[in-house]
MOPAC internal coordinates of N, CA, C and O (Angstrom, degrees):
PM7 1SCF
backbone

  N    0.0000 0     0.00 0     0.00 0    0    0    0
  C    1.4488 1     0.00 0     0.00 0    1    0    0
  C    1.5280 1   107.74 1     0.00 0    2    1    0
  O    1.2310 1   120.26 1   -62.44 1    3    2    1
  N    1.2918 1   117.11 1   117.56 1    3    2    1
  C    1.4543 1   120.02 1  -176.17 1    5    3    2
  C    1.5207 1   113.47 1   -78.87 1    6    5    3
  O    1.2310 1   119.40 1   170.64 1    7    6    5
  N    1.3205 1   118.76 1    -9.36 1    7    6    5
  C    1.4618 1   120.71 1   179.49 1    9    7    6
  C    1.5308 1   111.90 1   -97.61 1   10    9    7
  O    1.2310 1   120.52 1  -168.73 1   11   10    9
  N    1.3236 1   116.61 1    11.27 1   11   10    9
  C    1.4665 1   120.28 1   179.56 1   13   11   10
  C    1.5177 1   111.18 1   -62.64 1   14   13   11
  O    1.2310 1   119.71 1   153.83 1   15   14   13
  N    1.3311 1   118.16 1   -26.17 1   15   14   13
  C    1.4660 1   119.94 1   178.26 1   17   15   14
  C    1.5296 1   110.64 1   -62.12 1   18   17   15
  O    1.2310 1   119.73 1   149.67 1   19   18   17
  N    1.3367 1   118.12 1   -30.33 1   19   18   17
  C    1.4703 1   120.96 1   176.73 1   21   19   18
  C    1.5256 1   110.92 1   -65.13 1   22   21   19
  O    1.2310 1   120.82 1   138.32 1   23   22   21
  N    1.3210 1   116.03 1   -41.68 1   23   22   21
  C    1.4684 1   121.06 1   178.60 1   25   23   22
  C    1.5275 1   109.57 1   -63.31 1   26   25   23
  O    1.2310 1   120.71 1   134.55 1   27   26   25
  N    1.3227 1   116.25 1   -45.45 1   27   26   25
  C    1.4653 1   120.87 1   179.67 1   29   27   26
  C    1.5257 1   111.52 1   -63.76 1   30   29   27
  O    1.2310 1   120.38 1   142.01 1   31   30   29
  N    1.3344 1   116.88 1   -37.99 1   31   30   29
  C    1.4634 1   120.75 1   178.87 1   33   31   30
  C    1.5259 1   111.58 1   -65.48 1   34   33   31
  O    1.2310 1   120.20 1   136.25 1   35   34   33
  N    1.3304 1   117.22 1   -43.75 1   35   34   33
  C    1.4684 1   120.63 1   178.14 1   37   35   34
  C    1.5221 1   109.97 1   -63.46 1   38   37   35
  O    1.2310 1   120.35 1   138.11 1   39   38   37
  N    1.3237 1   116.93 1   -41.89 1   39   38   37
  C    1.4600 1   121.87 1   178.71 1   41   39   38
  C    1.5347 1   110.00 1   -59.91 1   42   41   39
  O    1.2310 1   120.64 1   131.89 1   43   42   41
  N    1.3212 1   116.38 1   -48.11 1   43   42   41
  C    1.4690 1   121.21 1   179.78 1   45   43   42
  C    1.5277 1   111.11 1   -63.53 1   46   45   43
  O    1.2310 1   120.36 1   139.74 1   47   46   45
  N    1.3263 1   116.92 1   -40.26 1   47   46   45
  C    1.4706 1   120.58 1   177.53 1   49   47   46
  C    1.5243 1   111.15 1   -60.61 1   50   49   47
  O    1.2310 1   120.47 1   138.39 1   51   50   49
  N    1.3227 1   116.71 1   -41.61 1   51   50   49
  C    1.4637 1   120.33 1   179.01 1   53   51   50
  C    1.5259 1   111.53 1   -63.09 1   54   53   51
  O    1.2310 1   120.30 1   136.94 1   55   54   53
  N    1.3192 1   117.03 1   -43.06 1   55   54   53
  C    1.4659 1   119.76 1   177.80 1   57   55   54
  C    1.5249 1   110.73 1   -61.55 1   58   57   55
  O    1.2310 1   120.56 1   136.88 1   59   58   57
  N    1.3176 1   116.53 1   -43.12 1   59   58   57
  C    1.4597 1   121.10 1   179.99 1   61   59   58
  C    1.5310 1   111.38 1   -65.93 1   62   61   59
  O    1.2310 1   120.42 1   131.96 1   63   62   61
  N    1.3219 1   116.79 1   -48.04 1   63   62   61
  C    1.4704 1   120.58 1  -178.83 1   65   63   62
  C    1.5285 1   111.38 1   -65.20 1   66   65   63
  O    1.2310 1   120.85 1   141.59 1   67   66   65
  N    1.3261 1   115.97 1   -38.41 1   67   66   65
  C    1.4627 1   119.78 1   177.06 1   69   67   66
  C    1.5169 1   111.65 1   -62.43 1   70   69   67
  O    1.2310 1   120.58 1   138.02 1   71   70   69
  N    1.3282 1   116.50 1   -41.98 1   71   70   69
  C    1.4677 1   120.77 1   177.79 1   73   71   70
  C    1.5242 1   110.66 1   -64.88 1   74   73   71
  O    1.2310 1   120.30 1   139.37 1   75   74   73
  N    1.3221 1   117.03 1   -40.63 1   75   74   73
  C    1.4655 1   120.47 1   178.04 1   77   75   74
  C    1.5280 1   111.76 1   -62.33 1   78   77   75
  O    1.2310 1   120.66 1   146.67 1   79   78   77
  N    1.3378 1   116.34 1   -33.33 1   79   78   77
  C    1.4608 1   121.43 1   179.04 1   81   79   78
  C    1.5324 1   112.00 1   -84.97 1   82   81   79
  O    1.2310 1   120.84 1   179.41 1   83   82   81
  N    1.3258 1   116.00 1    -0.59 1   83   82   81
  C    1.4673 1   122.46 1  -176.80 1   85   83   82
  C    1.5361 1   111.40 1    57.20 1   86   85   83
  O    1.2310 1   121.58 1  -141.24 1   87   86   85
  N    1.3242 1   114.59 1    38.76 1   87   86   85
  C    1.4637 1   121.26 1  -178.78 1   89   87   86
  C    1.5250 1   110.57 1   -73.46 1   90   89   87
  O    1.2310 1   121.21 1   -42.34 1   91   90   89
  N    1.3084 1   115.30 1   137.66 1   91   90   89
  C    1.4553 1   121.14 1   172.74 1   93   91   90
  C    1.5241 1   108.73 1   -76.79 1   94   93   91
  O    1.2310 1   121.59 1   141.33 1   95   94   93
  N    1.3429 1   114.56 1   -38.67 1   95   94   93
  C    1.4559 1   119.92 1   175.21 1   97   95   94
  C    1.5198 1   109.72 1  -159.35 1   98   97   95
  O    1.2310 1   121.52 1   -26.97 1   99   98   97
  N    1.3090 1   114.69 1   153.03 1   99   98   97
  C    1.4555 1   121.97 1   174.27 1  101   99   98
  C    1.5189 1   106.57 1   -98.34 1  102  101   99
  O    1.2310 1   120.78 1   -55.27 1  103  102  101
  N    1.3176 1   116.12 1   124.73 1  103  102  101
  C    1.4610 1   120.66 1  -173.47 1  105  103  102
  C    1.5237 1   113.86 1   -97.10 1  106  105  103
  O    1.2310 1   120.42 1   148.47 1  107  106  105
  N    1.3239 1   116.80 1   -31.53 1  107  106  105
  C    1.4615 1   120.53 1  -177.63 1  109  107  106
  C    1.5269 1   109.02 1  -145.77 1  110  109  107
  O    1.2310 1   121.24 1   -41.68 1  111  110  109
  N    1.3303 1   115.23 1   138.32 1  111  110  109
  C    1.4614 1   122.24 1  -178.97 1  113  111  110
  C    1.5197 1   108.13 1  -123.70 1  114  113  111
  O    1.2310 1   121.05 1   -52.47 1  115  114  113
  N    1.3160 1   115.59 1   127.53 1  115  114  113
  C    1.4602 1   121.34 1   178.68 1  117  115  114
  C    1.5321 1   108.70 1  -105.47 1  118  117  115
  O    1.2310 1   121.12 1   -62.28 1  119  118  117
  N    1.3276 1   115.46 1   117.72 1  119  118  117
  C    1.4538 1   121.91 1  -178.83 1  121  119  118
  C    1.5261 1   109.93 1  -121.18 1  122  121  119
  O    1.2310 1   121.04 1   -26.75 1  123  122  121
  N    1.3153 1   115.61 1   153.25 1  123  122  121
  C    1.4633 1   121.98 1   171.31 1  125  123  122
  C    1.5213 1   106.27 1  -115.10 1  126  125  123
  O    1.2310 1   120.99 1   -56.91 1  127  126  125
  N    1.3370 1   115.71 1   123.09 1  127  126  125
  C    1.4617 1   122.09 1  -176.73 1  129  127  126
  C    1.5161 1   109.27 1  -119.35 1  130  129  127
  O    1.2310 1   121.02 1   -62.63 1  131  130  129
  N    1.3201 1   115.65 1   117.37 1  131  130  129
  C    1.4557 1   121.22 1  -179.13 1  133  131  130
  C    1.5112 1   112.96 1   -75.30 1  134  133  131
  O    1.2310 1   121.53 1   -34.88 1  135  134  133
  N    1.3181 1   114.68 1   145.12 1  135  134  133
  C    1.4652 1   119.82 1  -179.95 1  137  135  134
  C    1.5156 1   112.36 1   -70.35 1  138  137  135
  O    1.2310 1   120.08 1   162.13 1  139  138  137
  N    1.3330 1   117.45 1   -17.87 1  139  138  137
  C    1.4610 1   120.65 1  -178.20 1  141  139  138
  C    1.5251 1   113.13 1   -95.88 1  142  141  139
  O    1.2310 1   120.41 1  -171.46 1  143  142  141
  N    1.3377 1   116.83 1     8.54 1  143  142  141
  C    1.4655 1   118.70 1   172.58 1  145  143  142
  C    1.5265 1   107.45 1   -85.72 1  146  145  143
  O    1.2310 1   121.34 1   -14.02 1  147  146  145
  N    1.2885 1   115.05 1   165.98 1  147  146  145
  C    1.4647 1   119.38 1   176.50 1  149  147  146
  C    1.5167 1   110.67 1  -100.96 1  150  149  147
  O    1.2310 1   120.75 1  -156.03 1  151  150  149
  N    1.3289 1   116.18 1    23.97 1  151  150  149
  C    1.4578 1   121.53 1  -179.67 1  153  151  150
  C    1.5202 1   108.97 1   -93.29 1  154  153  151
  O    1.2310 1   121.09 1   -58.83 1  155  154  153
  N    1.3014 1   115.52 1   121.17 1  155  154  153
  C    1.4537 1   121.80 1   177.17 1  157  155  154
  C    1.5258 1   108.67 1   -81.78 1  158  157  155
  O    1.2310 1   120.27 1   -49.70 1  159  158  157
  N    1.3225 1   117.08 1   130.30 1  159  158  157
  C    1.4625 1   120.94 1  -177.16 1  161  159  158
  C    1.5265 1   112.26 1   -59.01 1  162  161  159
  O    1.2310 1   120.06 1   141.77 1  163  162  161
  N    1.3180 1   117.48 1   -38.23 1  163  162  161
  C    1.4664 1   120.13 1   179.86 1  165  163  162
  C    1.5235 1   111.22 1   -67.17 1  166  165  163
  O    1.2310 1   120.11 1   141.72 1  167  166  165
  N    1.3229 1   117.40 1   -38.28 1  167  166  165
  C    1.4595 1   121.43 1   176.88 1  169  167  166
  C    1.5260 1   109.65 1   -65.25 1  170  169  167
  O    1.2310 1   120.57 1   138.71 1  171  170  169
  N    1.3118 1   116.52 1   -41.29 1  171  170  169
  C    1.4672 1   121.75 1   177.32 1  173  171  170
  C    1.5250 1   110.84 1   -59.31 1  174  173  171
  O    1.2310 1   120.62 1   131.76 1  175  174  173
  N    1.3170 1   116.42 1   -48.24 1  175  174  173
  C    1.4717 1   120.56 1   178.86 1  177  175  174
  C    1.5279 1   111.54 1   -62.16 1  178  177  175
  O    1.2310 1   120.61 1   137.24 1  179  178  177
  N    1.3268 1   116.44 1   -42.76 1  179  178  177
  C    1.4614 1   120.68 1   179.58 1  181  179  178
  C    1.5296 1   110.67 1   -62.99 1  182  181  179
  O    1.2310 1   120.34 1   136.75 1  183  182  181
  N    1.3397 1   116.95 1   -43.25 1  183  182  181
  C    1.4600 1   121.01 1   179.21 1  185  183  182
  C    1.5227 1   110.13 1   -57.30 1  186  185  183
  O    1.2310 1   120.10 1   130.90 1  187  186  185
  N    1.3342 1   117.41 1   -49.10 1  187  186  185
  C    1.4585 1   120.86 1  -178.71 1  189  187  186
  C    1.5254 1   111.59 1   -64.80 1  190  189  187
  O    1.2310 1   120.58 1   141.61 1  191  190  189
  N    1.3200 1   116.50 1   -38.39 1  191  190  189
  C    1.4687 1   120.18 1   179.04 1  193  191  190
  C    1.5257 1   110.97 1   -64.69 1  194  193  191
  O    1.2310 1   120.46 1   132.32 1  195  194  193
  N    1.3124 1   116.72 1   -47.68 1  195  194  193
  C    1.4607 1   120.61 1  -176.58 1  197  195  194
  C    1.5281 1   113.03 1   -74.08 1  198  197  195
  O    1.2310 1   119.83 1   134.16 1  199  198  197
  N    1.2934 1   117.93 1   -45.84 1  199  198  197
  C    1.4581 1   121.44 1  -177.18 1  201  199  198
  C    1.5251 1   112.69 1   -79.49 1  202  201  199
  O    1.2310 1   120.59 1   163.67 1  203  202  201
  N    1.3319 1   116.47 1   -16.33 1  203  202  201
  C    1.4584 1   120.44 1   179.46 1  205  203  202
  C    1.5206 1   113.69 1   -80.68 1  206  205  203
  O    1.2310 1   120.61 1   165.72 1  207  206  205
  N    1.3274 1   116.44 1   -14.28 1  207  206  205
  C    1.4650 1   119.65 1  -179.96 1  209  207  206
  C    1.5216 1   109.96 1   -56.41 1  210  209  207
  O    1.2310 1   120.90 1   -41.88 1  211  210  209
  N    1.3217 1   115.89 1   138.12 1  211  210  209
  C    1.4682 1   122.93 1   178.41 1  213  211  210
  C    1.5278 1   113.05 1    63.30 1  214  213  211
  O    1.2310 1   120.25 1  -155.71 1  215  214  213
  N    1.3373 1   117.14 1    24.29 1  215  214  213
  C    1.4674 1   121.96 1   173.88 1  217  215  214
  C    1.5304 1   108.00 1  -129.18 1  218  217  215
  O    1.2310 1   120.58 1    -3.14 1  219  218  217
  N    1.3175 1   116.49 1   176.86 1  219  218  217
  C    1.4634 1   119.54 1   177.55 1  221  219  218
  C    1.5300 1   111.77 1   -69.98 1  222  221  219
  O    1.2310 1   120.06 1   174.45 1  223  222  221
  N    1.3206 1   117.50 1    -5.55 1  223  222  221
  C    1.4657 1   121.72 1   178.52 1  225  223  222
  C    1.5313 1   112.79 1   -93.23 1  226  225  223
  O    1.2310 1   120.03 1   176.18 1  227  226  225
  N    1.3172 1   117.56 1    -3.82 1  227  226  225
  C    1.4669 1   121.06 1  -177.26 1  229  227  226
  C    1.5243 1   110.61 1   -57.46 1  230  229  227
  O    1.2310 1   121.09 1   -55.80 1  231  230  229
  N    1.3227 1   115.52 1   124.20 1  231  230  229
  C    1.4571 1   121.47 1   176.96 1  233  231  230
  C    1.5155 1   115.27 1    78.51 1  234  233  231
  O    1.2310 1   119.72 1  -175.02 1  235  234  233
  N    1.3157 1   118.15 1     4.98 1  235  234  233
  C    1.4583 1   120.51 1  -179.10 1  237  235  234
  C    1.5258 1   110.27 1   -65.55 1  238  237  235
  O    1.2310 1   121.11 1   -40.03 1  239  238  237
  N    1.3232 1   115.48 1   139.97 1  239  238  237
  C    1.4621 1   121.30 1   176.48 1  241  239  238
  C    1.5280 1   108.93 1   -82.90 1  242  241  239
  O    1.2310 1   120.71 1   -47.67 1  243  242  241
  N    1.3295 1   116.25 1   132.33 1  243  242  241
  C    1.4608 1   120.86 1   175.75 1  245  243  242
  C    1.5262 1   108.70 1   -97.11 1  246  245  243
  O    1.2310 1   120.79 1   -56.72 1  247  246  245
  N    1.3174 1   116.10 1   123.28 1  247  246  245
  C    1.4576 1   122.03 1   174.39 1  249  247  246
  C    1.5277 1   105.21 1  -109.18 1  250  249  247
  O    1.2310 1   120.87 1   -67.04 1  251  250  249
  N    1.3280 1   115.95 1   112.96 1  251  250  249
  C    1.4614 1   120.76 1  -174.19 1  253  251  250
  C    1.5175 1   110.05 1  -110.69 1  254  253  251
  O    1.2310 1   121.67 1   -60.29 1  255  254  253
  N    1.3209 1   114.41 1   119.71 1  255  254  253
  C    1.4622 1   121.98 1   178.13 1  257  255  254
  C    1.5267 1   108.07 1   -98.86 1  258  257  255
  O    1.2310 1   120.12 1   -53.85 1  259  258  257
  N    1.3374 1   117.38 1   126.15 1  259  258  257
  C    1.4609 1   118.75 1   177.91 1  261  259  258
  C    1.5320 1   111.30 1   -71.85 1  262  261  259
  O    1.2310 1   121.35 1   -29.30 1  263  262  261
  N    1.3067 1   115.03 1   150.70 1  263  262  261
  C    1.4527 1   121.88 1  -179.89 1  265  263  262
  C    1.5218 1   108.47 1  -135.85 1  266  265  263
  O    1.2310 1   120.55 1   -27.86 1  267  266  265
  N    1.3075 1   116.55 1   152.14 1  267  266  265
  C    1.4685 1   121.32 1  -179.85 1  269  267  266
  C    1.5226 1   112.55 1   -87.23 1  270  269  267
  O    1.2310 1   120.26 1  -173.74 1  271  270  269
  N    1.3199 1   117.10 1     6.26 1  271  270  269
  C    1.4616 1   120.00 1  -177.55 1  273  271  270
  C    1.5250 1   110.63 1  -110.44 1  274  273  271
  O    1.2310 1   121.00 1     5.17 1  275  274  273
  N    1.3137 1   115.69 1  -174.83 1  275  274  273
  C    1.4726 1   121.61 1   177.39 1  277  275  274
  C    1.5224 1   106.56 1  -101.58 1  278  277  275
  O    1.2310 1   120.59 1   -89.55 1  279  278  277
  N    1.3304 1   116.47 1    90.45 1  279  278  277
  C    1.4564 1   119.86 1  -176.00 1  281  279  278
  C    1.5171 1   111.75 1  -154.53 1  282  281  279
  O    1.2310 1   121.50 1   -26.54 1  283  282  281
  N    1.2915 1   114.73 1   153.46 1  283  282  281
  C    1.4578 1   123.94 1   162.19 1  285  283  282
  C    1.5191 1   103.78 1  -131.25 1  286  285  283
  O    1.2310 1   120.84 1   -68.65 1  287  286  285
  N    1.3214 1   116.01 1   111.35 1  287  286  285
  C    1.4563 1   120.28 1  -172.84 1  289  287  286
  C    1.5228 1   110.64 1  -129.77 1  290  289  287
  O    1.2310 1   121.46 1   -45.57 1  291  290  289
  N    1.3209 1   114.81 1   134.43 1  291  290  289
  C    1.4561 1   121.11 1   171.11 1  293  291  290
  C    1.5189 1   107.36 1   -79.09 1  294  293  291
  O    1.2310 1   120.89 1   -61.65 1  295  294  293
  N    1.3292 1   115.90 1   118.35 1  295  294  293
  C    1.4575 1   121.13 1  -179.19 1  297  295  294
  C    1.5241 1   109.17 1   -88.26 1  298  297  295
  O    1.2310 1   120.78 1   128.49 1  299  298  297
  N    1.3406 1   116.11 1   -51.51 1  299  298  297
  C    1.4606 1   121.31 1   178.68 1  301  299  298
  C    1.5239 1   109.26 1  -169.58 1  302  301  299
  O    1.2310 1   120.95 1    -1.64 1  303  302  301
  N    1.3169 1   115.78 1   178.36 1  303  302  301
  C    1.4628 1   120.37 1   176.32 1  305  303  302
  C    1.5134 1   109.48 1  -152.53 1  306  305  303
  O    1.2310 1   120.89 1   -24.23 1  307  306  305
  N    1.3304 1   115.90 1   155.77 1  307  306  305
  C    1.4502 1   123.00 1   175.46 1  309  307  306
  C    1.5269 1   107.64 1  -108.39 1  310  309  307
  O    1.2310 1   120.56 1   -38.62 1  311  310  309
  N    1.3048 1   116.53 1   141.38 1  311  310  309
  C    1.4608 1   119.28 1  -179.83 1  313  311  310
  C    1.5219 1   110.32 1  -143.85 1  314  313  311
  O    1.2310 1   121.92 1   -14.93 1  315  314  313
  N    1.3051 1   113.93 1   165.07 1  315  314  313
  C    1.4679 1   122.65 1   176.88 1  317  315  314
  C    1.5034 1   108.45 1  -115.36 1  318  317  315
  O    1.2310 1   120.10 1   180.00 1  319  318  317

C-alpha cells in the first residue's frame, strides 16, 4: 500500500501532540478517511492497535468518519 506513509504520519503526529499536551494516554482518535484513498479501514485499525502498544495510544478508540475526498486527516483526539 503506497499510502501507508499517511498512516505513519498521523500516528507520529498523535504521539507528538499527545506529548505536547502532557497526555498520560490518548483515549479516542477522530479521523476522516476518504473513500478515494487506498487505505483499508481494517488495516488502519490494525496498524494503530499493533503500533500503539506500549505508547500513549495503547487501547485508543478510533472513530473514523468517511469522506468523499482522497484524504486521511486527524480531526481531533481525547486524552487524559
